[in-house]
N, C-alpha and C positions, 0 to 999 in steps of 0.2 A: 383720228379724232372722230368723235361722235357725229354722225350725219346730221342730227338735229341741231347741234351746236354750229356746224358749218353752214347749214341753211339759215339759221338765225343770224349769223355773222354776215352772210351775203345780204340778207334783208336789211339789216342795220346800215350797211355800207350804201345800199341803194337809197335809203331814206336820207342819209347824210349828203349824198350826191345831189339829190333833189333839193334839199335844204340850201345847199350852197348855190344851186342854180336859181332858186327863188331870190336869194339875197343879191345875186348878180343882176337879175332882171330888175329888182327894185332899185339897185344902184343906178342902172342905166336910165330908169324912169324917174329918178330923183324922188322916190317914194320912201316911206318909213322902212328902215333897215333892221335886219336881225342883228342884235348886239354881237360884237366880236367874241365876247365871253361865251355866249351860247354856241357859236360856231366852233370854238376851240374845245368846249366840252363835248360837242357832237363828234369832233375829230378824234377824241380819246376813244370813243366807242366804235367809230367807223372811219379809221384813218385811210383806208384804201379808197373809199368813196370821196373823202375830203381831198385827197391828193389828185384823184382823177378829175374832180370838179375844178380844182385849181388849174390844172393843165387844159382841160377841155374848154372851160369858160374864161380862162385867163383871169381868174378871180383870186385876189389876195396874194398874188405871186410876188409882189414888191413889198409885202408886209413881212418884216424880219421875223416876228413871232411865229407866223404861219409857216414861213420858209424853213424855220428850224424845228418847230415843234411837230408839225405833221409828219415829216420823215422820221423823226424820233419815235412818234407813236407807231408808225409802221414797223420799225425795228422791234419795238416792245411787243407788238402783236405777233410778229414772226417768232420771236423767242418764246412767247407764251404758247403759240401753236405747237412749236417743237417740243416744249416741255410737256404739254398735254399728250402729244403723240408718244413720247418716250414713256410717260406714266402708264398709258393704256397698252403698251407693248406693241404698238403699231408704227414703230419708227420707219419713216420712208427710207427707201434704198435698201 
């Protein structure tokens, strides 16, 4: 996969991790929260960051939608990465 695309993906996942962390902090402080829809859309683009945040911050782990959709988004990203790797002729292994 293209290095630029990989770096962009890592950056997006870090932003999503921070976004989930902010929401968890706000939840603990009983402050205004980030809407779940925003967190789920963010997870579509950065599922690894969302999953790591869910485990690291113990945030949204009891929410069924997040427990199902975030791992599904990870699977979709892995498949997409593999397809992009195959397309560019850089198949791992």
